[in-house]
TIFIZA-398677 format. One record per residue (C-alpha): x, y, z; residue number from 1. Coordinates in nm, 4 decimals, padded with zeros to 6 digits. Example, Ala and Ser with C-alpha at 12.3 -4.5 7.8 and 13.67 -1.06 7.14 Angstrom:
BEGIN
- 01.2300, -00.4500, 00.7800, 1
- 01.3670, -00.1060, 00.7140, 2
This chain:
BEGIN
- 01.4180, 02.2977, -00.1284, 1
- 01.0437, 02.3269, -00.0657, 2
- 00.8252, 02.0294, -00.1635, 3
- 00.4447, 02.0105, -00.1642, 4
- 00.3008, 01.6581, -00.1402, 5
- -00.0587, 01.6368, -00.2635, 6
- -00.2530, 01.3343, -00.1379, 7
- -00.6095, 01.2483, -00.0416, 8
- -00.5050, 01.0543, 00.2712, 9
- -00.2473, 01.1174, 00.5409, 10
- -00.2271, 01.0189, 00.9089, 11
- -00.4291, 01.0202, 01.1199, 12
- -00.6887, 01.0019, 00.8384, 13
- -00.5373, 00.6991, 00.6664, 14
- -00.7244, 00.4055, 00.5163, 15
- -00.4689, 00.2504, 00.2805, 16
- -00.1099, 00.2052, 00.1759, 17
- -00.0821, 00.5440, 00.0019, 18
- -00.1341, 00.7307, 00.3293, 19
- 00.1280, 00.5175, 00.5066, 20
- 00.3759, 00.5715, 00.2223, 21
- 00.3190, 00.9495, 00.2151, 22
- 00.3711, 00.9689, 00.5906, 23
- 00.6984, 00.7798, 00.5775, 24
- 00.8237, 00.9763, 00.2753, 25
- 00.7312, 01.3168, 00.4193, 26
- 00.9067, 01.2361, 00.7469, 27
- 01.2178, 01.1048, 00.5707, 28
- 01.2426, 01.4099, 00.3433, 29
- 01.1998, 01.6447, 00.6410, 30
- 01.4704, 01.4599, 00.8344, 31
- 01.7060, 01.5221, 00.5413, 32
- 01.6485, 01.8986, 00.5608, 33
- 01.3804, 01.9388, 00.2938, 34
- 01.0915, 02.1711, 00.3787, 35
- 00.7840, 01.9532, 00.3278, 36
- 00.4199, 02.0536, 00.3277, 37
- 00.1510, 01.7903, 00.2852, 38
- -00.1945, 01.8897, 00.1687, 39
- -00.4359, 01.6095, 00.2488, 40
- -00.8008, 01.5363, 00.3040, 41
- -00.9776, 01.5049, 00.6368, 42
- -01.3425, 01.4511, 00.7345, 43
- -01.3800, 01.8049, 00.8671, 44
- -01.5194, 02.0792, 00.6432, 45
- -01.2802, 02.3296, 00.7949, 46
- -00.9321, 02.3878, 00.6573, 47
- -00.6819, 02.3784, 00.9420, 48
- -00.3063, 02.4099, 00.9671, 49
- -00.1315, 02.2003, 01.2286, 50
- 00.2188, 02.0915, 01.3047, 51
- 00.2211, 01.7154, 01.3019, 52
- 00.2349, 01.6709, 01.6779, 53
- 00.0148, 01.3624, 01.6451, 54
- 00.2756, 01.1914, 01.4289, 55
- 00.6134, 01.0632, 01.5401, 56
- 00.7921, 01.3457, 01.3511, 57
- 00.8389, 01.6724, 01.5386, 58
- 01.0736, 01.8206, 01.2785, 59
- 00.9808, 02.1806, 01.1976, 60
- 01.0432, 02.1024, 00.8302, 61
- 00.7134, 01.9141, 00.8141, 62
- 00.3670, 02.0702, 00.8037, 63
- 00.0205, 01.9448, 00.7099, 64
- -00.2659, 02.1407, 00.5594, 65
- -00.6003, 01.9694, 00.6060, 66
- -00.8717, 02.0217, 00.3440, 67
- -01.2245, 01.8747, 00.3181, 68
- -01.2738, 01.5246, 00.1814, 69
- -01.5996, 01.3400, 00.1118, 70
- -01.6325, 00.9604, 00.1118, 71
- -01.8945, 00.9634, -00.1639, 72
- -01.7550, 00.7881, -00.4770, 73
- -01.5645, 00.8958, -00.6765, 74
- -01.4055, 01.0484, -00.3650, 75
- -01.0739, 01.1282, -00.5377, 76
- -01.2544, 01.3502, -00.7886, 77
- -01.4742, 01.5297, -00.5320, 78
- -01.1647, 01.5864, -00.3187, 79
- -00.9936, 01.7726, -00.6016, 80
- -01.2943, 01.9683, -00.7210, 81
- -01.3772, 02.0829, -00.3663, 82
- -01.0198, 02.2037, -00.3094, 83
- -00.9151, 02.3209, -00.6553, 84
- -00.8669, 02.6862, -00.5639, 85
- -00.7082, 02.6140, -00.2255, 86
- -00.4439, 02.3789, -00.3635, 87
- -00.3742, 02.5809, -00.6800, 88
- -00.2977, 02.8886, -00.4665, 89
- -00.0391, 02.6894, -00.2695, 90
- 00.1494, 02.5534, -00.5678, 91
- 00.3476, 02.8660, -00.6595, 92
- 00.5102, 02.8719, -00.3136, 93
- 00.7042, 02.5495, -00.3756, 94
- 01.0003, 02.4296, -00.5798, 95
- 00.8513, 02.0880, -00.6617, 96
- 00.4974, 01.9486, -00.6455, 97
- 00.4726, 01.5758, -00.5714, 98
- 00.1248, 01.4410, -00.6388, 99
- -00.0189, 01.0961, -00.5748, 100
- -00.2086, 00.9577, -00.8734, 101
- -00.5582, 00.9582, -00.7205, 102
- -00.5276, 01.3191, -00.5978, 103
- -00.3562, 01.5025, -00.8841, 104
- -00.5732, 01.5206, -01.1966, 105
- -00.7512, 01.7535, -01.2801, 106
- -00.5669, 01.9811, -01.0317, 107
- -00.2439, 01.9494, -01.2295, 108
- -00.4075, 02.0574, -01.5568, 109
- -00.5754, 02.3535, -01.3861, 110
- -00.2422, 02.4737, -01.2447, 111
- -00.0489, 02.4197, -01.5670, 112
- -00.3065, 02.6100, -01.7711, 113
- -00.2774, 02.8998, -01.5256, 114
- 00.0997, 02.8990, -01.5916, 115
- 00.1849, 02.8083, -01.2334, 116
- 00.5341, 02.6854, -01.3119, 117
- 00.6870, 02.4528, -01.0465, 118
- 00.7627, 02.1061, -01.1893, 119
- 00.5203, 01.8258, -01.1076, 120
- 00.6129, 01.4685, -01.0279, 121
- 00.3268, 01.2175, -00.9971, 122
- 00.3588, 00.8787, -00.8271, 123
- 00.1431, 00.6085, -00.9848, 124
- 00.0239, 00.3432, -00.7386, 125
- -00.1815, 00.1213, -00.9694, 126
- -00.3043, 00.0600, -01.3224, 127
- -00.6778, 00.1219, -01.3723, 128
- -00.6856, -00.1253, -01.6618, 129
- -00.5692, -00.4051, -01.4314, 130
- -00.8085, -00.2962, -01.1564, 131
- -01.0966, -00.3210, -01.4045, 132
- -00.9791, -00.6635, -01.5267, 133
- -00.9662, -00.8184, -01.1798, 134
- -01.2968, -00.6607, -01.0793, 135
- -01.4598, -00.8194, -01.3838, 136
- -01.3024, -01.1527, -01.2862, 137
- -01.4533, -01.1206, -00.9400, 138
- -01.7888, -01.0444, -01.1025, 139
- -01.7609, -01.3672, -01.3042, 140
- -01.7005, -01.5488, -00.9746, 141
- -02.0104, -01.3794, -00.8243, 142
- -01.7829, -01.2303, -00.5566, 143
- -01.7868, -00.8642, -00.6645, 144
- -01.9419, -00.5849, -00.4594, 145
- -02.1549, -00.3133, -00.6169, 146
- -01.9176, -00.0476, -00.4834, 147
- -01.6131, -00.2095, -00.6447, 148
- -01.8023, -00.2586, -00.9712, 149
- -01.9040, 00.1087, -00.9678, 150
- -01.5531, 00.2246, -00.8764, 151
- -01.3346, 00.0165, -01.1064, 152
- -01.5661, -00.0783, -01.3952, 153
- -01.8271, 00.1951, -01.4306, 154
- -01.5732, 00.4451, -01.2991, 155
- -01.2939, 00.3221, -01.5268, 156
- -01.3221, 00.6184, -01.7719, 157
- -01.2426, 00.8596, -01.4857, 158
- -00.9330, 00.6627, -01.3808, 159
- -00.8293, 00.6243, -01.7438, 160
- -00.8619, 00.9973, -01.8098, 161
- -00.6565, 01.0658, -01.4948, 162
- -00.3636, 00.8538, -01.6150, 163
- -00.3746, 01.0226, -01.9551, 164
- -00.3908, 01.3614, -01.7837, 165
- -00.0879, 01.2786, -01.5693, 166
- 00.0980, 01.1690, -01.8810, 167
- 00.0153, 01.4949, -02.0574, 168
- 00.0786, 01.7470, -01.7802, 169
- 00.3290, 01.5947, -01.5355, 170
- 00.7000, 01.6595, -01.5823, 171
- 00.7817, 01.3108, -01.4511, 172
- 00.5793, 00.9986, -01.3718, 173
- 00.7002, 00.7491, -01.1127, 174
- 00.5646, 00.3947, -01.0932, 175
- 00.6036, 00.2205, -00.7569, 176
- 00.7350, -00.0998, -00.9167, 177
- 00.8983, -00.2134, -01.2390, 178
- 00.6018, -00.4393, -01.3115, 179
- 00.3640, -00.1419, -01.2812, 180
- 00.5933, 00.0702, -01.4981, 181
- 00.5811, -00.1961, -01.7704, 182
- 00.2005, -00.2152, -01.7438, 183
- 00.1561, 00.1623, -01.7646, 184
- 00.4002, 00.1917, -02.0533, 185
- 00.2246, -00.0880, -02.2421, 186
- -00.1301, 00.0377, -02.1814, 187
- -00.0701, 00.4104, -02.2268, 188
- 00.2422, 00.4285, -02.4469, 189
- 00.4170, 00.6775, -02.2219, 190
- 00.7620, 00.7912, -02.3320, 191
- 01.0436, 00.6102, -02.1525, 192
- 01.2168, 00.9363, -02.0582, 193
- 00.9057, 01.0507, -01.8729, 194
- 00.8432, 00.7322, -01.6726, 195
- 01.0710, 00.5877, -01.4065, 196
- 01.0459, 00.3503, -01.1111, 197
- 01.0891, 00.4208, -00.7403, 198
- 00.9560, 00.1543, -00.5054, 199
- 00.7316, 00.2170, -00.2097, 200
- 00.9299, 00.2180, 00.1153, 201
- 00.8773, 00.1883, 00.4892, 202
- 01.0605, 00.3345, 00.7874, 203
- 01.2313, 00.0240, 00.9207, 204
- 01.3734, 00.2057, 01.2247, 205
- 01.0203, 00.3127, 01.3163, 206
- 00.8929, -00.0449, 01.2799, 207
- 01.1787, -00.1680, 01.4983, 208
- 01.0759, 00.0885, 01.7603, 209
- 00.7233, -00.0538, 01.7671, 210
- 00.8662, -00.4042, 01.8105, 211
- 01.0751, -00.2934, 02.1097, 212
- 00.7582, -00.1733, 02.2853, 213
- 00.5771, -00.5072, 02.2566, 214
- 00.5200, -00.6668, 02.5948, 215
- 00.6009, -01.0400, 02.6317, 216
- 00.2357, -01.1332, 02.6899, 217
- 00.1458, -01.0070, 02.3417, 218
- 00.3624, -01.2738, 02.1784, 219
- 00.2838, -01.5611, 02.4155, 220
- 00.1053, -01.8366, 02.2160, 221
- 00.1569, -02.2027, 02.1374, 222
- -00.0158, -02.1809, 01.8008, 223
- 00.1589, -02.0727, 01.4822, 224
- 00.0343, -01.7178, 01.4226, 225
- -00.0460, -01.6242, 01.0631, 226
- -00.1112, -01.2610, 00.9663, 227
- -00.3277, -01.1117, 00.6921, 228
- -00.3908, -00.7385, 00.6571, 229
- -00.5844, -00.5679, 00.3803, 230
- -00.9219, -00.4753, 00.2434, 231
- -01.1554, -00.7736, 00.2299, 232
- -01.2296, -00.7883, -00.1399, 233
- -01.1623, -01.0342, -00.4181, 234
- -00.8379, -00.9000, -00.5650, 235
- -00.6641, -00.9273, -00.2280, 236
- -00.6994, -01.3066, -00.2359, 237
- -00.8500, -01.3523, 00.1097, 238
- -01.0914, -01.6221, -00.0160, 239
- -00.8012, -01.8166, -00.1696, 240
- -00.6172, -01.7930, 00.1602, 241
- -00.9115, -01.9475, 00.3453, 242
- -00.9318, -02.2257, 00.0873, 243
- -00.5599, -02.2893, 00.1378, 244
- -00.6135, -02.3152, 00.5126, 245
- -00.8972, -02.5611, 00.4552, 246
- -00.6565, -02.7736, 00.2489, 247
- -00.3904, -02.7352, 00.5187, 248
- -00.6235, -02.8748, 00.7846, 249
- -00.8154, -03.1382, 00.5892, 250
- -00.5527, -03.2732, 00.3480, 251
- -00.2208, -03.1955, 00.5161, 252
- -00.3471, -03.2518, 00.8689, 253
- -00.2028, -02.9381, 01.0298, 254
- -00.4403, -02.7517, 01.2634, 255
- -00.2144, -02.5841, 01.5196, 256
- -00.2374, -02.2305, 01.3815, 257
- -00.4395, -01.9126, 01.4090, 258
- -00.4940, -01.6668, 01.1269, 259
- -00.5606, -01.3076, 01.2303, 260
- -00.7403, -01.1092, 00.9614, 261
- -00.7142, -00.7286, 00.9781, 262
- -00.9372, -00.5107, 00.7654, 263
- -01.2941, -00.4819, 00.6465, 264
- -01.4650, -00.5024, 00.3116, 265
- -01.7559, -00.6334, 00.1073, 266
- -01.6493, -00.9985, 00.1362, 267
- -01.6807, -01.0116, 00.5154, 268
- -02.0142, -01.2034, 00.5107, 269
- -01.8701, -01.4508, 00.2582, 270
- -01.5580, -01.4913, 00.4717, 271
- -01.7641, -01.5741, 00.7804, 272
- -01.9585, -01.8259, 00.5746, 273
- -01.6394, -01.9986, 00.4534, 274
- -01.4917, -02.0040, 00.8032, 275
- -01.7973, -02.1949, 00.9160, 276
- -01.8103, -02.4226, 00.6099, 277
- -01.4406, -02.5117, 00.6397, 278
- -01.4597, -02.5691, 01.0175, 279
- -01.2032, -02.2954, 01.0779, 280
- -01.3824, -02.1156, 01.3614, 281
- -01.1060, -02.2053, 01.6069, 282
- -00.8340, -02.1074, 01.3602, 283
- -00.9429, -01.7730, 01.2135, 284
- -01.0072, -01.4489, 01.3989, 285
- -01.1477, -01.1386, 01.2253, 286
- -00.9982, -00.8289, 01.3867, 287
- -01.1450, -00.5530, 01.1685, 288
- -00.9751, -00.2128, 01.1660, 289
- -00.7117, -00.1357, 01.4294, 290
- -00.4658, 00.1485, 01.4844, 291
- -00.1426, 00.1292, 01.2852, 292
- 00.0718, 00.0641, 01.5932, 293
- -00.1444, -00.2339, 01.6877, 294
- -00.1407, -00.3624, 01.3302, 295
- 00.2397, -00.3613, 01.3176, 296
- 00.2657, -00.5117, 01.6665, 297
- 00.0410, -00.7986, 01.5569, 298
- 00.2468, -00.8513, 01.2419, 299
- 00.5672, -00.8462, 01.4479, 300
- 00.4388, -01.1156, 01.6851, 301
- 00.3192, -01.3358, 01.3988, 302
- 00.5182, -01.6277, 01.2640, 303
- 00.4094, -01.5947, 00.9003, 304
- 00.2767, -01.3046, 00.6903, 305
- 00.0370, -01.3846, 00.4045, 306
- -00.0052, -01.1603, 00.0990, 307
- -00.2302, -01.3729, -00.1256, 308
- -00.3255, -01.0952, -00.3697, 309
- -00.3936, -01.1659, -00.7355, 310
- -00.2695, -00.8201, -00.8291, 311
- -00.0704, -00.5452, -00.6582, 312
- 00.1767, -00.2798, -00.7629, 313
- 00.4015, -00.2540, -00.4565, 314
- 00.2112, -00.3632, -00.1438, 315
- 00.3186, -00.1921, 00.1770, 316
- 00.2101, -00.4951, 00.3845, 317
- 00.4572, -00.7200, 00.2029, 318
- 00.7443, -00.4771, 00.2597, 319
- 00.6482, -00.4349, 00.6260, 320
- 00.6494, -00.8123, 00.6732, 321
- 00.9919, -00.8376, 00.5103, 322
- 01.1264, -00.5484, 00.7182, 323
- 01.0088, -00.7197, 01.0373, 324
- 01.1982, -01.0333, 00.9422, 325
- 00.8895, -01.2447, 00.8769, 326
- 00.8575, -01.5167, 00.6119, 327
- 00.6100, -01.3916, 00.3508, 328
- 00.3894, -01.6269, 00.1485, 329
- 00.2446, -01.5012, -00.1806, 330
- 00.1169, -01.6271, -00.5114, 331
- 00.3587, -01.6209, -00.8031, 332
- 00.2790, -01.2823, -00.9557, 333
- 00.4976, -01.0091, -01.1137, 334
- 00.4830, -00.7896, -00.8011, 335
- 00.5782, -01.0749, -00.5655, 336
- 00.8673, -01.1883, -00.7869, 337
- 00.9962, -00.8317, -00.7948, 338
- 00.9698, -00.7612, -00.4222, 339
- 01.0700, -01.0992, -00.2820, 340
- 01.3522, -01.1325, -00.5336, 341
- 01.5523, -01.4433, -00.6148, 342
- 01.6427, -01.5299, -00.2587, 343
- 01.6618, -01.9021, -00.1766, 344
- 01.3568, -02.0641, -00.0180, 345
- 01.1172, -01.7853, -00.1176, 346
- 00.7534, -01.8899, -00.0820, 347
- 00.5517, -01.8178, -00.3995, 348
- 00.2635, -02.0497, -00.4799, 349
- 00.1028, -02.1365, -00.8120, 350
- -00.2287, -02.2685, -00.6756, 351
- -00.4406, -02.2887, -00.3615, 352
- -00.2947, -02.6318, -00.2856, 353
- 00.0585, -02.5088, -00.3427, 354
- -00.0077, -02.2141, -00.1104, 355
- -00.1175, -02.4608, 00.1583, 356
- 00.2020, -02.6627, 00.1084, 357
- 00.4108, -02.3453, 00.1486, 358
- 00.2291, -02.2732, 00.4729, 359
- 00.2800, -02.6314, 00.5911, 360
- 00.6555, -02.6099, 00.5279, 361
- 00.6800, -02.2906, 00.7310, 362
- 00.4419, -02.3973, 01.0076, 363
- 00.6387, -02.7152, 01.0725, 364
- 00.9901, -02.5666, 01.0608, 365
- 01.0993, -02.2877, 01.2930, 366
- 01.4444, -02.2959, 01.1321, 367
- 01.2972, -02.2355, 00.7851, 368
- 01.0884, -01.9458, 00.9177, 369
- 01.3929, -01.7895, 01.0799, 370
- 01.6229, -01.8249, 00.7767, 371
- 01.3676, -01.6960, 00.5270, 372
- 01.2721, -01.4086, 00.7568, 373
- 01.6363, -01.3047, 00.7966, 374
- 01.6920, -01.3042, 00.4207, 375
- 01.3790, -01.1008, 00.3556, 376
- 01.4755, -00.8472, 00.6217, 377
- 01.8166, -00.8045, 00.4609, 378
- 01.6492, -00.7493, 00.1257, 379
- 01.4143, -00.4904, 00.2776, 380
- 01.7025, -00.3035, 00.4427, 381
- 01.8951, -00.2924, 00.1153, 382
- 01.6073, -00.1972, -00.1145, 383
- 01.2950, -00.0680, 00.0599, 384
- 01.3986, 00.1421, 00.3594, 385
- 01.2374, 00.4859, 00.3323, 386
- 01.5726, 00.6657, 00.3643, 387
- 01.6815, 00.5011, 00.0376, 388
- 01.3504, 00.5848, -00.1286, 389
- 01.3682, 00.9482, -00.0092, 390
- 01.7166, 00.9845, -00.1612, 391
- 01.5847, 00.8599, -00.4946, 392
- 01.3021, 01.1136, -00.4868, 393
- 01.5394, 01.3947, -00.3885, 394
- 01.7502, 01.3113, -00.6915, 395
- 01.4407, 01.3318, -00.9137, 396
- 01.3363, 01.6622, -00.7546, 397
- 01.6788, 01.8166, -00.8192, 398
- 01.6835, 01.6945, -01.1783, 399
- 01.3432, 01.8515, -01.2412, 400
- 01.4459, 02.1787, -01.0799, 401
- 01.7560, 02.2003, -01.2984, 402
């Protein structure tokens, strides 16, 4: 079986969870004997072919084709228009085309209208209606950036048309969570037979390999280490996390911790302001962007992983934290209920103060951290390992081919 994965990001040019997911999936499919080609964007204007020697996979079943990508919004649209002919010429050489939602329409309609016949499966990673809603909420809080407003509010018609185009032209749509599937079905009235759910997954063996390479000095600290990783904008809940830490120190009296914040975004000036206002300068460290290996190593040496988002579909960071055996603290949202499950002692808060109390319980009990981490790792192994996810996609590919 020959599979073409179409995405706008792929290592080493990765800036979000979609690129990480595509990397893990492509490697897992190749390891199972599937011939996988990934067409993905890169900053260069030259199209190059390269075996993925820079990735951990050296399997000859895996190849990447790099095509030009601009960062100018809407980058997903420019990416497709710039590479329409290149990608459409590739399609007929494959048995199945697997597109990611932000890199598939209008390419899919162009190919279908040219009667290029391989079946298309499109993975949906978010709901543009929800993105617009939470961006407008951030605007009401005066914490919205112009770029996010342009992307998710002014640019909403483009995202909306893309989802409708996927629904019309794709042979199968896959939502990365049941909660997202319900949202998409409700907002766009997509037929049940055409929409299914396959979660995002991570390569747990690969994560374990990173952990084995961590030197003892990297994990040597007396303070409780708290991890946050993600873009610094309103929907990700970073401001609520800082407010929870302020409550933790001022009301609950616990100060023996350090939060490491990975990522950049429009709220960085506001974050620095709050750190100063809340007297958290000795407790919060902004790390910016780091390489993936360093990011995972820092998560692995943390005591607690925070995912304070207001809205997500299936966040890779949450699954990575679970896979590493870390207690994860989140707000009570559909995505967190789905991923964390009904395990005892799960930490899902209903308010900033409740989030602080969850953190206090974990910070003051090593036994609780260990037990919750073990249960979350077991859940990750049973539900979110990339080998399981790859098998589910292979089953969908075969069904479409038949």
